[in-house]
TORRO-311930 format. One record per atom (N, C-alpha, C): residue in one letter; x, y, z. Coordinates in steps of 0.1 Angstrom, whole numbers, plus 5000, padded with zeros to 4 digits. Layout:
N
AXYZ/...
END
This chain:
228
M504149994724/M505449954728/M505349794730/R506149694727/R506149574729/R506449524742/P505849434747/P506249404763/P507649364763/M508249394771/M509849344775/M509549264789/E510649134782/E510749044793/E512049054803/V511949074813/V513149084823/V513248954831/V514548924830/V514948784835/V515848824848/Y515348784861/Y516148774873/Y517348734876/D518548774879/D519548694882/D519148654900/E520148574903/E520348494914/E520448604926/E520948714923/E520848804937/E519348864935/R518848904923/R517448944926/R516448854931/W516648744929/W515748644935/W516048614949/R517248624953/R517648594968/R516948714975/L516948854968/L516348974976/L514948954978/L514148894967/L512648884969/L512648784976/R513148674979/R512948584989/R512848645005/E514248725008/E514448805018/E513448865022/L512648985014/L511849065014/L510349015018/R510148925011/R508848845013/R508848755023/A509748715030/A510148675044/A509848765054/E510148895053/E510048975062/E508649025062/A508049025050/A506749085051/A505848955057/L506148845053/L505348715063/L505748735076/E506748765079/E506948785097/E506048905100/M506049025093/M505249125100/M503849105100/M502949015089/M501749005089/M501448885099/R502448805102/R501848695114/R501048715124/P501648825133/P500948845142/P499248905141/L499348975129/L497848995125/L497048875122/A497848775111/A496848665110/A496548565120/R497448575132/R496948475142/R495648545149/R495548685148/R494248725153/R493348725142/H493548685131/H492248665120/H492048805114/I493248895113/I493049025111/I493549025097/G492549055089/G493149055072/G493749175070/A494649115062/A495949245056/A496449195047/T497449275040/T497749265025/T499349315025/A499849295018/A501349335014/A501149354998/Y501649504995/Y501249534981/Y502249594976/G502449614961/G503449684955/G504549614948/S505849634948/S506949524942/S507049384951/I506449384963/I506549264973/I505749174965/A504449234960/A503349124957/A503749074939/R504349184934/R504449184922/R505949054914/G506749104925/G508049024924/G509349134919/D508849254913/D510249334908/D510549424919/V511249364928/V511849434941/V513349454936/S513549584946/S514849624946/S515349674957/P516649694961/P517449704973/P516649834980/T516049924975/T515050054980/T513549984983/S513349884980/S511749864979/S511549864996/D510149904998/D509549925009/D508749805013/I508549765026/I507349655029/I506249745038/D505049765030/D503949845037/D502949705038/V502649675051/V501449575055/V500149705054/F499149665048/F497749735047/F496949655054/I496049745060/I494949645071/I493449715066/P492849685058/P491849745053/P490649745066/S490649675073/S489349665082/S490349635096/P490849745099/P491449735114/P491149745128/P491349675138/P490749685151/P491149815155/A491049825168/A491649995174/A493049995173/P493550125168/P494950115166/P495950085179/S495550105192/S495950035203/S496149895205/I495149815198/I495249675199/I496349655186/L496249695174/L497349695164/L498549735170/E498749835178/E500449855184/E500749765195/A499849685202/A500049595211/A500449455205/L499849465193/L500249315185/L501549335180/I501849425175/I503249445170/I504149475177/E503949515187/E505049545199/E505349375204/G504049305207/G504349185209/G504649055203/A504949115191/A505549025180/A507149055181/G507549145190/G509049185191/G509549315183/Y508349395176/Y509049485168/Y509149635178/V509949725174/V509849845182/V509449945171/I508350015180/I507550095173/I508350225172/G508350285159/G509150415157/G508350525154/V508350585143/V507350685141/V505650625139/R504950705143/R503550705141/R503050825133/E502450855125/E501550925119/E500350905113/I499551035110/I498551045105/I498651115088/I498551035079/I498651095065/I497151115058/Q497051235052/Q495651265043/Q496351295029/A496551215019/A496951265008/A496651405000/T495251394999/T494551514996/T493151525001/P492651635000/P491051635009/P490351535005/S490551474992/S489451394988/S489551244991/Y490751224997/Y491151064999/Y491151075015/A490950935021/A490750905032/A492050905042/A492050975054/A493150985061/A493550835066/K494750805068/K495250655069/K496350705082/G496450605089/G497150575102/G498650495096/Y499650535101/Y501050465097/Y502050435110/I502350295111/I503250285123/I504350225117/Y505450275117/Y506650235113/Y507550155125/V508150045120/V508949965128/V510349975120/D510550045111/D511850055104/D511850175094/E512550225091/E512650345079/E511550305067/R511650155065/R511450125050/R510249995054/R509849995067/R508849875070/R507749965080/S506349935073/S505549995083/S504049925079/Y503149975089/Y501849905092/Y500850025084/S500050015078/S499150125072/S497650085078/F496750175078/F495250155080/F494550275078/P493350285073/P492350405069/P491650415084/L491550535085/L490750605096/L489550665092/M489250635082/M487750685077/M487650585065/E486450555061/E485950485050/E486550515038/M487050415031/M487450455018/M486750465006/R486950534997/R486050524982/R486350414973/T485850364965/T486050244956/T487550274951/V487750394945/V489050424939/V490350404948/E490150434960/E491050394970/E491350244973/R490450214977/R490250044979/R490749994968/E490550014955/E491149914945/E492549974941/F492850064946/F494450114945/F495349974946/Y494949914957/Y495849804961/Y495949704953/H494749654945/H494649554935/H495349604921/F495149744922/F495849804908/F497449804911/A497949794921/A499449794922/A499849664924/G498949564928/G499149434930/G499249394945/S498549314952/S498449294967/S498449124966/V498949094980/V498848944983/V498448944997/T497648844999/T497348825017/T498448735020/Y498248715035/Y499248645042/Y499148485039/D498148445035/D498148305028/D498848295013/E498648395006/E499048414994/E500548404993/L500848525003/L502548515005/L503048375009/G502248335017/G503148195022/G502848105011/R502048115001/R502447994991/R503148054980/D504048174982/D504848224972/D503848244961/L503048284961/L502448384949/L502648504945/R502648534932/R502948664925/R502148694918/V501648834921/V500448854912/V500848994902/P499749024893/P500349124884/P499949284892/G500649374887/G500249504890/G500949624884/V500949744886/V501149864877/V502249944890/D503249934883/D504350004893/D504050174890/K504850254897/K504950394893/K505150464881/R505850374871/R506250434859/R504850394851/L503750354853/L502650314848/L503050184840/M503850104843/M504349984834/M503549884842/L502649784835/L502149664839/L503249564842/I503149504854/I504249394857/I503549274858/E503949164847/E503249024850/E504248954853/P504348874864/P505048774870/P505248674858/T506448604857/T506848474846/T507848414856/D508048294848/D508848204857/D510048244859/M510648324850/M512048374847/M512248514852/G511048574858/G511148734860/G509848784862/H509748874850/H508548924849/H508448984834/R507249024828/R507149094817/R506549234821/E507049344814/E506549444817/E505949534803/S504949604804/S504549694793/S503549814797/S503749914790/S503050034795/S501450024793/I500750074802/I499450054802/I498450164794/L499550274791/L498950404785/L498350344773/G496950404769/G496150334757/G495550174759/R495850154769/R495249984774/R494350014786/E493850104789/E493450114802/E492350034806/G491749984798/G490449904800/G490849764798/V491849734790/V492249584793/V492949534807/V493749674809/V494449644824/V493849644833/A492449714833/A491249704844/A490849604844/R490449524834/R490049394836/R490949274839/L492149294835/L492949194840/L493349184856/L493349314860/L493549344875/L492449324884/G490849344880/G489749324886/G489449464893/V489749544885/V489549704894/V488549764880/S488149874885/S487349964875/S488250064865/V487850104855/V488750184846/V488550324856/S487850364860/S487950474866/S489250484876/T489450354883/T490650354894/T491950364884/V491950284871/V492850284864/V493450464860/L492250504853/L492550634851/L492850744860/D492550744872/D492450814883/D494150784887/R494650684886/R496150634891/R496950714876/V496550714864/V497250754854/V497550894855/R496350954859/R496451114861/R497251144872/T497151064884/T498151104896/T499451094893/L499950984885/L501150964886/L501751034872/T500751074862/T501551124851/T501951294855/R500751364865/R501051474871/R502551474878/R502351364887/R503851354897/R504851364887/R504851284876/R506051304868/R506351424863/E505151504857/E505651624849/E505951744860/I505451714874/I505651854881/I506551814892/G506551684894/G507151664906/G506351594919/R506751524927/R506151494940/R505551614945/T504551634949/T503951754958/T503551724971/G503451794980/G503351754994/G501851714996/V501651635008/V500451605011/V499651705018/Y498151665022/Y497151785026/Y497351765040/V497751675047/V497751635062/V498851555064/K499851575071/K500851465076/K501151525091/R500551455100/R500951485114/R501551345120/E502851395128/E503551285137/E502751295151/L502651175155/L502251155169/L503551145178/S503351215192/S504351215201/S504051045209/P505051025215/P504550895221/P503450895230/E503251005237/E502151015249/E500751025239/E500651015224/E499451065217/E498850945210/G497450935210/G497150815205/G496250875190/F496150775181/F495650775168/F494050875172/G493350825180/G492050845180/G492051015184/E492751015195/E492751175199/E493251275187/V494351235183/V494951335170/V494151325160/L493451225156/L492351255145/L491151335150/E490951345161/E489751425165/E490151595167/E491251585169/E492051725169/E492351795152/L492951695145/L492551715132/L491351765125/L490251685130/L489051685123/L488251855127/R488851885140/R488352025146/R489152125137/S490252085134/S490852205129/S491152225112/K490452095107/K490452095090/K488952055086/P488452175084/P487252135076/P487252045065/A487952035056/A488051955043/A488051825051/M488451795058/M488751635067/M487651625071/R486951715076/R485451655083/R484351625073/R484651725062/R483651685048/R484051535044/R485251495042/R485751375038/R484851285046/L485051285059/L484551175069/L483251155064/R482551255060/R480851235059/R480651185045/E481351215036/E481451145023/E481851015018/L480950945009/L481150835004/L480850844989/D481350734981/D481050724968/D479950794962/
END
């Protein structure tokens, strides 16, 4: 399939500017404390829509209680907090929502290489890169490679080009193949449930709930001990 050029109209450029400004505001309290974070997906690539989420990912987080204090100190009202483990082989992550489509996420155990590289696969930008209005290439849920251009973006299927795409995005071929398998399966049978999804009550902390889950979920305990 030949690459397709997508030209953005003024409304789409306006939406992109607004969403990126929001992401920058969400990342600012972390940057001030020198806590590394990235915004990933359509925000990083540029192919946003009115339903685009903003998820700020923190790969090496401080204690969740510190994160919560920084987020609230920046004026955000924390809503839902939850622990999600997509499958028994993936790391459990914490999520802090400040809006239905605005969240902070962070790993609660060490991630495998394929999990760490997912963010580069999807396209991710740091606080400084976002401030410079940098857009980067990445792959969307349709398995289309999105490459930013001055007019919008160029998109093309990654199927049959996994090695080329891996080199372009700076990830392993294994990561690309893993995402192809996952997204192809999701497309064929629909989105399946996650292994663990536990919402925290206002009185609970991430640490105590993780300990509770580790006691009741043998597969989660095994994953905690396993590395690549």
